[in-house]
N, C-alpha and C positions, 0 to 999 in steps of 0.2 A: 111312743108306749107299748105292750101288747097287749090286745084287749082281756081282758080278766075271765073273759068266757072262756078263753083258751087252757087258759094258765092254769085254770084249775083241773082240770082232770091232766094224767100222760100220756103222751104217748110216745110211743116205737114206728119209727118209721116198716116200712114192708109191706108188702100186700101177698098174700096167698094167690097162688096163681091156679090154681085149681079150683078156687072158691071166686077170688073177685072179693076178698073180704081180708081187713086185716088179720095180720099171722099173728100178733094177741092185739086183744084188744083192749081200750084201755084202762086206767087201775086211778084209780084214788093212791093222794098218797101215804095211806098207812097202809096199805096193799106193799105199798117199794117199798117201804120203811121195813116191812117181814123182810121182803127180797132181800132189802140190806143187811140185815144181818145173815142171813142164811150163805151172804155169798164171799163174808167178806174175807180176803187172800188171808192163804198161810201167811207165822209168825216170820217166818226166814225172809219173804218175798214184800212182809208190809216192812223187816225194819230195813230188806234192801233199798223201796223205793224211797223212806224220808233218807235217811245215809243220799242215797244219787238224788234227790231236791235240795238237798245244802249243795250241791257237789253243784248241782246243776243250775247254782242262783251265782253262778262265780262268770263272768266273759271271756275266762279262754276256755268252756264246755272238757275241761277235767284234760284240754291236752297244756305241754307247758310253753309260759308266757312268750316264749323264744319262736316260737313255729301259730302258725295263722294258719286255723282251722277252719278258714273259705280256697286253701291250694293244699291240692294233692300233693304237691310237692315236696312241699312241709311237713304235711299231716296223714298224708299216707293215704294205702288203697288197699282194701286184702280179699280173698273167695273163702268162704267156709262151706264148706260140702260136708257131707254124711258119709263114716267111718265106709260103707259099704256104695260109695252112689258108680252107675257106671260110668268106666271108662271111656266110653264112646260123650254120656254129656259133660267128660272132663277138657275131650277134645274140641269139640262143639266147640266150646270159651273162648279154646287157644289167641284165637283174633284179638279182642280181647284184652283178655291178658297181658297181651306183647305191647297191644298198644298204648295197654296202660303201665310196661314196664317201661317203655321207653321214652311214653310224656312225663315219667316221674325221673326218669337219668337214677333213683336209687336205692341199690333192692335189701338197705337195711331193712325200708318201709313197703316195700311191695312182699304181702303176702300170701304168693296161688292159691296156695291150696292147704290153706288152715281144715282143722278134720274136727268135728263135733261126734258124739259118741253116746251112743241109747242113753238118756236117762238125765243127762248132765243137766244142772241148773244150768245158770250166768254165774254162778260164783264159783261154780267146783271147774267150768270150762275157764273163768276170766285164771283164778288160781292156776288149772295144768298149764299154764303159756305166763304160770308165774307175772302176772297181776291183780292188782286187788282191786275193789270196786272202784268208784271214784278216780281211778283215776288212771288215765291214759300213756302210754310211751307205743307211740309208733313206730321201733323197732322191734316191740315185741305182738303187739298189736295195732294196727295202720287204725285208724279214724270211723275210714268211707271202709264197712262194712258189709260186702256182698251173701248173703244167707242164698245157699244153689240147693234146691232138692222142696219133695214133699211137705209138706207139714204133718202130714203123718210122722217124720223122721226128723224135721226142726221142731216141732212144738211152734206156734204161735205166738206161745206167752214168750218164749226164749227168745223170739224178737222184739215181744212191747216191751220190756223190758233191759235189753239189749239197745237200746235206740234210743232210751231214758241218756244212756254214758258216747253213746257212740252212737256215726251217722249212718243209717242201717238201712238194706232196699232188697229187698225178697224177690225172688226168681225160678219158677219151675215147670218147664211146660211137660206135653206127651210124652213127645217123643224130642229124639237131639238135632234133627233137622233144625228145630224152633231156635234150641238155647244158638243153633251156628246163624241159619238168620239173625238174631234179635243181637247177636255178638260182629256180625259185618258190618248187621244197621245202625248201630252205636259208632263202629269205626268211618265209616263210609259220614254222616252223619258230622264227624271232627275233623275232616280230613277233605272232605271236597271244598272247592272255591269260595265257595256259593250254598249257606243253608235253603232249604228251600221254602222256609213260611215267612209271614207277611209279621211287620211286627202289629197284630193284632189278638185282644185276649176277645172269647165269646162267652154270652152267658145262656145260658137254656136256663128254663125253669114254669116244667108244667105247673097246675091249679086244677084240680078233682073237686067237682062240686060238692059243699058240705065236708071238705076233709081240712082237719086241725094242722096237718101236719104238712102237707103242702101249701097251704094257705103258709105257714110260719112261713117257710123256705123260701117261695116265691116271692112273699111281701118284706120279711125282714134279714132277708141272707140276699137271694140272689140278685133282687133290685136294687139296693146300697150298692153290692159290690159291683153294677153293671152299672149305674150314674155318675158319670165321671164332673158333676154338679157337688157329687157330697163329698162336705169338709176333707175331709178327709182322705179321697180317692186314689188308687192305686196306681194312677196315671201319671199324675205330681210326684208320686212318691219315685217312679220310675226314670222319672226326667233329670229329678233334683240330681241322685245318685247316679246316673246314670250319661247323662245330657243326651237320653234315645228319647222320642215321643211315638208314643204306641198311641193304640186307638182303642175303643171297644166297640162290643156289637152286643148289645142285649133283645133277645127276643122274649116276648112277651109271654107270660101264658094260654093264650090261645094259639100264639105260633110256635110251642114248643110241639108240633107234632114230630113221630117216626119218620114221618117228607121231609121234614125236617135238616133235624140230625143223621142222616143222609147226606144231603146235600154237603154237609159242613165237613164229615167223612170226607167227600168227594171233593170238593174244595171246589160244585158244580161254579158257587157262586163271585170266588174269590180264592185266589192262593191258600194252602192250607195256615190257620191261626197260629202264632206261638203258643198259645196256649187256650183248653175253652176247661171251662165248670161248669158242672149241675146238678143239679137240685133235683133230688124225684125220691119216689119212691123206690123202690130197686124189692126185686121180684125172691120171695121164696116156695120152696116146693117143699110139699110131704116126703120122708121121706120114702125111698124105692123108686121114686116116680120118676119115670118116663125121664119129662123135662130138669130134674132137680140138677146133674152136673151140664148140661150144654144153657142152660138158662135161670141156673139160681144167680141175682145179682140183676141177670137186664133190666134196662133201665126203663121205670113204665113213665109211657109219653099220655101229652093231654089230645090222644086218639080217646083215650079209656079216660070219659066221664064221670064214673061216678062209681063208686062200691054198690056193692049188695045185684048185681047185675047179673051172675054167676060167672064161671072157666074164664080166662081172659084167651083171647086172643092173638096169633102173631101181631098182626096189625095193631099189637094195644104199646107194645114192649122193642125195646131191642136189643139187642141179647147178642151173642160173636157170631153166630151164626151168616148175621145184617151185615157185616163188614164184611161189604164184594171183594172181586179180586182189582176193579177198578175205582177203590180207595187212594185219599191219598194222604196219608196222613205221618209220612213219615219225618220227623222231628216233630212233631206236635206232644204237651204234656198235656194231662188233662187231671181235672180233678172231680173225680164224680162223688159224690152227699148224696150216699141208698146206701140201702140194707143190702151189704150182701158182697156190694159191688168190685171191691177187691177176691174176695176168699169172704169164704164160710169153715164155723168149727165144725166138729163132732157132736159138740153138748153144750147146751143150754145153762151157761154155768151163772148164769144171772136169776132168770128166773123157774128162784125152787123152790121149796120151807124150806127152816132147818132139818138140819140133821139125816135132808133129806139128797140121794143122788143131783145130779143134774142128770133134764134127760136127755134122754139121743135125737139128734133132731138132723142125722144125716148118716151114711155107713162109712165117713172119714170125710176128716178134714181137709180141705180142696183149697185151690184158689178158681178165680171165675173167672166163666169163657171168655168174656169179652178185653179184658185186661191182656189174659193174653192172645187173645188175635191180634191185638192192637199192640204189641209189639213185632210177635211172628211174621208179619204184613209181607208177603212175597216182593213189592212191589218199594218195601224202606218202613221198619216198624215204629212205631211213638217215640221215645226217649224214656219216654214212666208217664204210670197212673197214679194220683195220692187215691183211698178209699176206704175204706170199710172191710171187717173182714168179720164184721160181725151186724149187730142190729146199727143203725142210728139212730140215736135219742134226741128230733128239733127240739124239742125244749133245751139242749143244750146251747141256744142259737141263742138264747134271752135267758139272764140271770132272774131269780127274782127281786124285784123292786128295783134294778140297777138296768134293767131293759135290755138290749140287745150289744152282745158283744161282738166282733166280729173281727177281732182283731188278730187273734190266730190265721183267721181263713185270708185276708188280706196280706201277712206273710209269708206266710206257700205261697201266693201268687206272687207276690213283692219280690222275694227272695231269690225262686226260677226266676225272674228276669227280669234282674239287675244280673242276672249269671254265676251266681252261687251255688257248687253241686246241688244238687237236686237232693241229695239224702240231710241235707241242713235244713231245708226249707220246711221240717218237720219241728222241725225245736223248738216251737211254743208249743206246740200240741202233746211234747211228750211231756216238757218242765212241768204241764199242765197238768197231763197224768199224774206225774210224781207229785205234785203239791195236795193237788185235790184226793191222793189217794191217802196221802199223810196230813189231810184235816180228817176226810172219812174216818179213818181210822182213828181217829182220838176224838170224835164221834160219839163214833163206835162203842169206847172203852170208858166214856162216862157216861152212856147203856147200860154198860156189864154192871159199873157200879151204881144202880140204880136210880140215874141221878135225871132230871129230866130233859129227853131230846126233842122239839117237833117234830111230827111225823116230815113236814112240811120242808123242811132245813133239811131233814134226813136225807128223803127223798130228791129233795135240789142235787146237794152233792154226790149224790146215790149216780143219776142219772147224767152230772156231766163227767163222773172221773167214768164212769161207762163209755163212755163216747168218745172220749179225748183218749183208750186206752186203745179205739181199734184202728188209729186212723193208720195206714202202712203204706209204705213206698212200692209198688212192684216196677221191679226194674234195678238199671247200676247206679247208685248213689253217687257215684263219681261224673256221673253224664251231667253235665250245663248247657245252656242253650246257648248259642251262639249271638249276643242280643246286639251289638252292635256291627254286625255282621245281614243282618235282619233286611231287609227292601219293605 
């Protein structure tokens, strides 16, 4: 069980790169309960999530029982562009679109140019395509949805809600050439004689001194996931499903350095693994700081020993600029449990008082530099990166009174490594988001009626909901690991 000393306060993942301290100080349950009241979703969103949670409990994920949700050839694939997207971006994705069209070989369930219009909610967007909430008709909107473009055009929240019903991936680069590199890289991976990766999962988890969040993540997340002797270990599950034997490599905290992570990405010790799982602090930066766009979500390594030692130095963390031209990341799938590891919103919509506007934290919402660098690498990009577009909430790893809750993490790795499309792998987190949102809404309604709701219960459900909402796949949701052909 988790130590009660850790469990008393609520911690958010994330270090301020300009100060070396927490982005947000630890809070008491009573304070978190006030934030929960202030940040509850609007009635339309709450209603949608409740409906989607009811639908998500069905095994076919909203698709007709006659269609297999794990097969693109039956459930379909589409691309969503903003109405004003640059034609050069669309042209750069042509190799991937043509590849998926040939692969699926059914034009009725391949939609290469769906449009998002400014200000559309998920129900509005679905209705315009003649689809209702909770039902997937692949001839109108296929199950696998690649949303292309900046989050200041197509909001993060749109993708979060759509992802409960569909299998969503996000993609945005600063230049059209990077879209082309990723597009060609996915096609090259899926059509090569053999994939370049090994049957290995690598686990990486630093632990800073006197730091509750990395104590939780290293001891109760990375260690049990990466230890093959655990009763519900991932390796045995993959073998049972596929017959393929994977190995795991666990770097303990004292070895989880920047140099170590560089070697993993460079394939110095062995060839590129199939999957890399990291759990660490992610970096945040003050508004308009020179490093905000370049190093938000950068992964803090063991080289940073303890909080309170002043501004971070580049040797403390791994950012997109640290991924050199000699990196070997082609075909890699990553999961980064870290604050802002996939992106950063413009406003902190979780931490504000009732009747106040959420505070501004960035000039605009954006995707992080590291996943962009991984997917657009000139020598062949990663297939996809799972991570956060908000702060990570370490205490979501454990449920008060129930201990560690690792199943959603296990399933992301497991689904990915039995060859499921990557967009399907976040299914458990998305259903958890809808379920926890519905549960939190019920608690808040009881509180509004004047009934007693313990602060600890409200705070727990709020932190768990916030964490589950913010997981995103950066990359093509239709990409899949060629499990049987790995060496």
